[in-house]
Backbone as CSV, one residue per row, in Angstrom:
resi,resn,N_x,N_y,N_z,CA_x,CA_y,CA_z,C_x,C_y,C_z
1,MET,-15.890,20.715,41.990,-16.822,19.609,41.966,-17.483,19.581,40.593
2,ALA,-17.461,18.412,39.966,-18.077,18.263,38.653,-19.580,18.131,38.795
3,LEU,-20.291,18.704,37.869,-21.742,18.593,37.884,-22.155,17.263,37.285
4,GLU,-23.147,16.652,37.886,-23.682,15.397,37.380,-24.595,15.682,36.198
5,PRO,-24.592,14.804,35.186,-25.531,14.990,34.076,-26.952,14.775,34.571
6,PHE,-27.910,15.457,33.951,-29.291,15.286,34.356,-30.202,15.369,33.144
7,THR,-31.402,14.875,33.329,-32.409,14.869,32.287,-33.498,15.856,32.664
8,VAL,-33.963,16.623,31.700,-35.045,17.575,31.946,-36.288,17.064,31.224
9,ILE,-37.375,17.026,31.945,-38.644,16.595,31.379,-39.618,17.758,31.497
10,LEU,-40.239,18.135,30.393,-41.259,19.187,30.410,-42.626,18.519,30.407
11,LEU,-43.435,18.893,31.338,-44.791,18.380,31.418,-45.750,19.506,31.082
12,THR,-46.634,19.275,30.154,-47.621,20.283,29.770,-48.998,19.719,30.055
13,MET,-49.788,20.496,30.757,-51.153,20.077,31.067,-52.098,21.197,30.647
14,GLY,-53.177,20.857,29.982,-54.153,21.852,29.558,-55.430,21.734,30.363
15,PHE,-55.984,22.847,30.744,-57.232,22.871,31.485,-58.202,23.804,30.752
16,ARG,-59.454,23.454,30.707,-60.487,24.304,30.095,-61.438,24.779,31.182
17,PHE,-61.667,26.062,31.178,-62.655,26.663,32.070,-63.614,27.433,31.171
18,GLY,-64.700,26.792,30.776,-65.625,27.410,29.826,-64.906,27.572,28.497
19,ASN,-64.838,28.812,27.982,-64.155,29.074,26.718,-62.662,29.363,26.914
20,ALA,-62.225,29.570,28.157,-60.820,29.892,28.408,-60.004,28.612,28.553
21,ARG,-58.811,28.663,28.045,-57.916,27.509,28.146,-56.667,27.953,28.916
22,LEU,-56.292,27.164,29.892,-55.114,27.451,30.694,-54.121,26.323,30.484
23,SER,-52.913,26.668,30.143,-51.859,25.666,29.977,-50.880,25.796,31.133
24,LEU,-50.519,24.685,31.674,-49.570,24.649,32.772,-48.358,23.860,32.297
25,VAL,-47.217,24.470,32.360,-45.984,23.797,31.968,-45.131,23.653,33.219
26,ALA,-44.738,22.454,33.482,-43.889,22.192,34.640,-42.589,21.578,34.149
27,THR,-41.528,21.962,34.765,-40.227,21.399,34.423,-39.794,20.495,35.560
28,LEU,-39.430,19.297,35.179,-38.995,18.314,36.148,-37.579,17.907,35.777
29,ALA,-36.640,18.182,36.626,-35.251,17.801,36.368,-34.932,16.579,37.208
30,LEU,-34.522,15.555,36.541,-34.153,14.323,37.222,-32.647,14.156,37.143
31,ALA,-32.021,14.025,38.271,-30.574,13.803,38.278,-30.322,12.331,38.016
32,SER,-29.507,12.054,37.023,-29.134,10.671,36.790,-27.868,10.414,37.582
33,GLN,-27.896,9.391,38.343,-26.780,9.019,39.194,-26.411,10.157,40.136
34,MET,-27.403,10.596,40.880,-27.157,11.689,41.832,-26.010,11.293,42.743
35,GLY,-24.965,12.061,42.762,-23.779,11.744,43.551,-24.075,11.812,45.028
36,LEU,-23.432,10.940,45.801,-23.613,10.960,47.249,-23.142,12.274,47.849
37,ALA,-22.225,12.940,47.174,-21.718,14.200,47.711,-22.810,15.247,47.805
38,GLN,-23.899,15.084,47.049,-24.975,16.052,47.054,-26.062,15.706,48.070
39,GLN,-25.969,14.576,48.698,-26.990,14.148,49.642,-26.661,14.639,51.044
40,PRO,-27.697,14.884,51.857,-27.447,15.272,53.244,-26.796,14.121,54.016
41,LEU,-26.114,14.456,55.103,-25.417,13.444,55.889,-26.343,12.338,56.369
42,SER,-27.556,12.668,56.804,-28.463,11.643,57.327,-28.815,10.617,56.252
43,VAL,-28.954,11.057,55.015,-29.244,10.122,53.919,-28.038,9.236,53.680
44,LYS,-26.856,9.817,53.707,-25.637,9.040,53.514,-25.462,8.008,54.629
45,GLU,-25.820,8.396,55.852,-25.731,7.452,56.968,-26.660,6.267,56.752
46,LYS,-27.876,6.531,56.285,-28.825,5.443,56.024,-28.327,4.536,54.910
47,VAL,-27.794,5.134,53.849,-27.265,4.354,52.729,-26.107,3.482,53.219
48,ALA,-25.224,4.060,54.019,-24.082,3.312,54.547,-24.549,2.183,55.465
49,ALA,-25.500,2.472,56.352,-26.018,1.448,57.264,-26.658,0.303,56.482
50,ASN,-27.398,0.633,55.438,-28.011,-0.410,54.611,-26.955,-1.246,53.897
51,ALA,-25.882,-0.612,53.437,-24.806,-1.344,52.764,-24.122,-2.310,53.730
52,VAL,-23.845,-1.840,54.945,-23.210,-2.699,55.945,-24.154,-3.836,56.338
53,ALA,-25.435,-3.520,56.526,-26.413,-4.559,56.875,-26.475,-5.628,55.786
54,LYS,-26.452,-5.206,54.530,-26.477,-6.168,53.421,-25.237,-7.050,53.438
55,LEU,-24.083,-6.466,53.741,-22.851,-7.261,53.838,-22.962,-8.309,54.943
56,VAL,-23.504,-7.913,56.092,-23.681,-8.851,57.201,-24.650,-9.957,56.790
57,GLU,-25.781,-9.571,56.220,-26.781,-10.562,55.802,-26.227,-11.517,54.751
58,ASP,-25.539,-10.984,53.743,-24.976,-11.826,52.681,-23.922,-12.778,53.229
59,THR,-23.063,-12.281,54.113,-22.015,-13.115,54.701,-22.619,-14.252,55.511
60,ARG,-23.641,-13.941,56.294,-24.288,-14.989,57.095,-24.993,-16.011,56.203
61,ARG,-25.667,-15.539,55.172,-26.365,-16.449,54.260,-25.356,-17.375,53.567
62,GLU,-24.269,-16.802,53.061,-23.248,-17.590,52.370,-22.570,-18.587,53.303
63,SER,-22.546,-18.300,54.597,-21.938,-19.199,55.583,-22.935,-20.195,56.152
64,GLY,-24.172,-20.143,55.683,-25.200,-21.067,56.165,-25.678,-20.774,57.573
65,LEU,-25.514,-19.543,58.020,-25.950,-19.165,59.365,-27.378,-18.626,59.353
66,ARG,-27.973,-18.625,60.514,-29.328,-18.140,60.695,-29.462,-16.694,60.225
67,ARG,-30.594,-16.401,59.600,-30.901,-15.033,59.193,-31.310,-14.242,60.439
68,LEU,-30.769,-13.052,60.579,-31.074,-12.208,61.722,-32.053,-11.115,61.316
69,ARG,-32.944,-10.771,62.235,-33.878,-9.663,61.990,-33.176,-8.365,62.349
70,ARG,-33.291,-7.402,61.472,-32.629,-6.111,61.711,-33.495,-5.233,62.606
71,ILE,-32.855,-4.637,63.601,-33.538,-3.746,64.531,-32.774,-2.426,64.597
72,SER,-33.298,-1.493,65.350,-32.651,-0.204,65.567,-32.198,-0.141,67.026
73,ASP,-31.011,0.388,67.255,-30.498,0.551,68.618,-29.829,1.915,68.717
74,HIS,-30.499,2.869,69.375,-29.952,4.227,69.453,-28.673,4.292,70.288
75,TYR,-28.440,3.302,71.155,-27.201,3.284,71.926,-26.000,3.035,71.018
76,LEU,-26.175,2.233,69.981,-25.089,2.020,69.032,-24.715,3.327,68.352
77,ARG,-25.723,4.097,67.974,-25.451,5.381,67.311,-24.716,6.326,68.262
78,GLN,-25.123,6.326,69.518,-24.427,7.163,70.504,-22.961,6.767,70.601
79,ASP,-22.687,5.465,70.603,-21.305,4.987,70.654,-20.533,5.445,69.423
80,ALA,-21.136,5.268,68.255,-20.462,5.648,67.004,-20.173,7.148,66.991
81,CYS,-21.140,7.946,67.376,-20.946,9.404,67.353,-19.978,9.860,68.438
82,SER,-19.926,9.172,69.553,-18.958,9.487,70.601,-17.540,9.261,70.080
83,ARG,-17.331,8.154,69.386,-16.011,7.896,68.799,-15.693,8.919,67.712
84,ALA,-16.713,9.307,66.942,-16.507,10.296,65.872,-16.069,11.638,66.456
85,LYS,-16.702,12.059,67.556,-16.340,13.328,68.194,-14.881,13.333,68.629
86,LYS,-14.423,12.172,69.101,-13.047,12.045,69.569,-12.080,11.771,68.420
87,ARG,-12.624,11.574,67.233,-11.822,11.198,66.051,-11.079,9.887,66.297
88,ASP,-11.720,8.995,67.066,-11.147,7.697,67.405,-11.354,6.739,66.235
89,LYS,-10.297,6.479,65.483,-10.383,5.627,64.297,-10.092,4.160,64.599
90,SER,-9.982,3.833,65.877,-9.674,2.445,66.232,-10.877,1.548,65.958
91,SER,-10.590,0.282,65.787,-11.665,-0.698,65.625,-11.599,-1.651,66.803
92,GLY,-12.664,-2.359,67.026,-12.678,-3.305,68.129,-13.962,-4.093,68.152
93,GLN,-14.013,-5.017,69.070,-15.231,-5.800,69.236,-15.339,-6.274,70.672
94,SER,-16.556,-6.599,71.043,-16.806,-7.112,72.380,-17.821,-8.237,72.266
95,THR,-17.755,-9.138,73.204,-18.744,-10.210,73.275,-19.221,-10.306,74.703
96,GLY,-20.347,-10.911,74.869,-20.928,-11.032,76.197,-22.116,-10.109,76.325
97,ILE,-22.924,-10.380,77.285,-24.120,-9.575,77.502,-23.694,-8.164,77.881
98,GLY,-24.271,-7.203,77.212,-23.892,-5.804,77.379,-24.330,-5.230,78.707
99,PRO,-23.951,-3.974,78.960,-24.365,-3.283,80.179,-25.880,-3.087,80.194
100,PRO,-26.447,-2.668,81.321,-27.907,-2.567,81.449,-28.597,-1.794,80.331
101,GLU,-27.962,-0.732,79.814,-28.631,0.031,78.762,-28.615,-0.710,77.417
102,LYS,-27.864,-1.785,77.344,-27.797,-2.568,76.107,-28.319,-3.978,76.367
103,VAL,-29.473,-4.060,76.955,-30.065,-5.335,77.317,-30.216,-6.207,76.074
104,GLY,-29.749,-7.419,76.188,-29.909,-8.386,75.117,-28.789,-8.386,74.101
105,MET,-27.829,-7.476,74.227,-26.719,-7.451,73.272,-25.801,-8.638,73.533
106,ILE,-25.429,-9.311,72.455,-24.526,-10.443,72.556,-23.110,-10.043,72.163
107,SER,-22.992,-9.320,71.058,-21.667,-8.893,70.619,-21.776,-7.593,69.840
108,ALA,-20.650,-6.903,69.744,-20.607,-5.652,68.992,-19.271,-5.538,68.279
109,LEU,-19.291,-4.830,67.169,-18.077,-4.548,66.402,-18.138,-3.085,66.018
110,TRP,-16.998,-2.396,66.083,-16.983,-0.992,65.678,-15.711,-0.709,64.902
111,TYR,-15.837,0.216,63.957,-14.698,0.622,63.138,-15.041,1.928,62.440
112,SER,-14.041,2.535,61.811,-14.295,3.727,61.007,-13.689,3.483,59.629
113,THR,-14.284,4.139,58.640,-13.856,3.919,57.263,-14.218,5.129,56.403
114,LEU,-13.527,5.254,55.299,-13.875,6.287,54.330,-14.929,5.776,53.359
115,ASP,-15.030,4.444,53.207,-15.972,3.843,52.265,-16.688,2.658,52.908
116,PRO,-17.959,2.824,53.278,-18.680,1.742,53.947,-18.948,0.533,53.044
117,ASN,-18.761,0.676,51.743,-18.966,-0.440,50.824,-17.771,-1.384,50.766
118,HIS,-16.670,-1.005,51.400,-15.484,-1.847,51.457,-15.175,-2.127,52.924
119,PRO,-15.780,-3.160,53.461,-15.660,-3.422,54.898,-14.287,-3.979,55.263
120,PRO,-13.902,-3.782,56.506,-12.661,-4.417,56.964,-12.906,-5.918,57.101
121,PRO,-11.875,-6.718,56.990,-12.035,-8.179,57.123,-12.676,-8.576,58.453
122,GLU,-12.457,-7.759,59.480,-13.027,-8.063,60.796,-14.551,-8.124,60.758
123,LEU,-15.182,-7.282,59.931,-16.648,-7.285,59.857,-17.144,-8.609,59.290
124,LEU,-16.526,-9.074,58.218,-16.969,-10.319,57.596,-16.729,-11.507,58.532
125,LYS,-15.597,-11.495,59.233,-15.299,-12.560,60.199,-16.295,-12.512,61.351
126,TRP,-16.566,-11.305,61.862,-17.502,-11.132,62.967,-18.906,-11.598,62.576
127,ALA,-19.333,-11.291,61.349,-20.675,-11.669,60.891,-20.854,-13.185,60.853
128,LYS,-19.765,-13.913,60.666,-19.828,-15.380,60.593,-19.873,-16.033,61.972
129,GLY,-19.541,-15.322,62.994,-19.521,-15.919,64.328,-18.230,-15.522,65.010
130,PRO,-17.772,-16.124,66.046,-18.361,-17.327,66.615,-19.662,-17.027,67.345
131,GLU,-20.548,-17.969,67.295,-21.807,-17.830,68.019,-21.514,-17.917,69.514
132,ALA,-22.228,-17.143,70.278,-22.029,-17.131,71.727,-22.467,-18.460,72.324
133,LYS,-21.775,-18.890,73.373,-22.086,-20.166,74.015,-23.437,-20.120,74.728
134,TYR,-23.760,-18.970,75.301,-24.939,-18.871,76.146,-26.183,-18.403,75.405
135,SER,-26.030,-17.844,74.222,-27.193,-17.348,73.505,-26.867,-17.207,72.025
136,GLN,-27.813,-17.568,71.197,-27.661,-17.421,69.755,-28.269,-16.086,69.338
137,PRO,-27.623,-15.363,68.419,-28.212,-14.095,67.979,-29.471,-14.327,67.152
138,HIS,-30.442,-13.464,67.359,-31.681,-13.493,66.588,-31.891,-12.180,65.846
139,ARG,-31.206,-11.129,66.324,-31.397,-9.790,65.762,-30.039,-9.113,65.608
140,PHE,-30.001,-8.075,64.775,-28.791,-7.276,64.656,-29.166,-5.841,64.335
141,ALA,-28.224,-4.940,64.602,-28.428,-3.516,64.326,-27.141,-2.936,63.757
142,VAL,-27.304,-1.928,62.919,-26.175,-1.197,62.348,-26.429,0.282,62.582
143,SER,-25.438,0.973,63.123,-25.537,2.420,63.314,-24.322,3.080,62.696
144,VAL,-24.577,4.227,62.088,-23.514,4.956,61.395,-23.554,6.416,61.824
145,CYS,-22.391,6.963,62.058,-22.253,8.389,62.322,-21.248,8.915,61.305
146,LEU,-21.697,9.805,60.460,-20.866,10.351,59.396,-20.458,11.767,59.762
147,VAL,-19.168,12.045,59.627,-18.662,13.368,59.951,-17.880,13.903,58.755
148,ARG,-18.212,15.098,58.388,-17.480,15.829,57.354,-16.885,17.051,58.028
149,THR,-15.592,17.204,57.906,-14.952,18.345,58.557,-14.509,19.362,57.519
150,ALA,-14.488,20.613,57.939,-14.038,21.683,57.046,-12.528,21.616,56.866
151,ALA,-11.827,21.138,57.892,-10.370,21.070,57.837,-9.895,20.122,56.730
152,ASP,-10.556,18.997,56.642,-10.219,18.072,55.559,-11.486,17.778,54.780
153,SER,-11.336,17.546,53.525,-12.512,17.376,52.667,-13.070,15.968,52.719
154,GLU,-12.440,15.085,53.480,-12.927,13.711,53.514,-14.101,13.546,54.469
155,GLU,-14.920,12.591,54.134,-16.010,12.190,55.018,-15.623,10.835,55.597
156,ARG,-15.793,10.706,56.885,-15.444,9.443,57.542,-16.690,8.903,58.228
157,TYR,-16.872,7.605,58.082,-17.994,6.890,58.679,-17.515,6.142,59.915
158,TRP,-18.202,6.345,61.030,-17.972,5.553,62.233,-19.137,4.590,62.309
159,ILE,-18.833,3.300,62.316,-19.862,2.270,62.190,-19.815,1.345,63.394
160,ASP,-20.984,1.079,63.965,-21.157,0.101,65.039,-22.176,-0.925,64.578
161,VAL,-21.879,-2.199,64.818,-22.792,-3.282,64.469,-22.935,-4.154,65.711
162,GLY,-24.156,-4.551,66.021,-24.379,-5.384,67.191,-25.310,-6.540,66.906
163,THR,-25.101,-7.656,67.623,-26.051,-8.772,67.564,-26.745,-8.870,68.912
164,TYR,-27.968,-9.382,68.885,-28.818,-9.388,70.071,-29.542,-10.711,70.233
165,MET,-29.893,-10.991,71.467,-30.739,-12.132,71.790,-32.124,-11.909,71.185
166,SER,-32.947,-12.931,71.264,-34.341,-12.743,70.870,-34.981,-11.770,71.852
167,ALA,-36.119,-11.224,71.473,-36.804,-10.259,72.337,-37.176,-10.902,73.678
168,ILE,-37.612,-12.134,73.654,-38.003,-12.820,74.899,-36.783,-13.042,75.789
169,GLU,-35.679,-13.507,75.206,-34.455,-13.681,75.994,-34.010,-12.359,76.604
170,SER,-34.126,-11.288,75.837,-33.742,-9.967,76.340,-34.564,-9.579,77.557
171,LEU,-35.872,-9.846,77.505,-36.743,-9.511,78.646,-36.334,-10.302,79.891
172,LEU,-35.940,-11.544,79.687,-35.530,-12.377,80.814,-34.209,-11.919,81.406
173,ASN,-33.414,-11.157,80.628,-32.114,-10.702,81.105,-32.125,-9.246,81.575
174,VAL,-33.297,-8.649,81.679,-33.398,-7.268,82.165,-32.958,-7.249,83.624
175,PRO,-31.985,-6.396,83.957,-31.554,-6.328,85.348,-32.676,-5.795,86.238
176,THR,-32.769,-6.331,87.418,-33.772,-5.853,88.372,-33.056,-5.332,89.611
177,TRP,-33.584,-4.264,90.149,-33.007,-3.671,91.347,-34.082,-3.657,92.435
178,ASP,-33.663,-3.851,93.660,-34.616,-3.837,94.795,-34.816,-2.450,95.313
């Protein structure tokens, strides 16, 4: 692994206590272009999720579609990590109101990739629609599960993206049991 270049900054601060002078020298090393390989997995997952979210937002904006509010959905992450555990590299999508634990979900897309900045064509197509007949999306979520294995040096991202009804519509669709 090649080392990234970095800049070293020396900070000197002087303090006076009566006639005594104390100098404090601190060294601050700033990594320029800190490589993703040096970041913890959770940071990489956030960076990847933000990149995918930006792709969805940009695609919708360029297509003249409604802007969606980004939310968090821990069920999406569970799905992504479940596929990661199984090493399931398949992609897919679903539409329709989700199961009870996914109240308000309209559609979902999932896939795995080595580079989250280069999305599959399915993501861009999915981000454009088709809009559901029974409900328009108001919110979306992106979840990423990143796995690095010792057997192979590659890191693979399992990504789930979902669109959701408005919060009020979701409340109206909460299943009730007697």
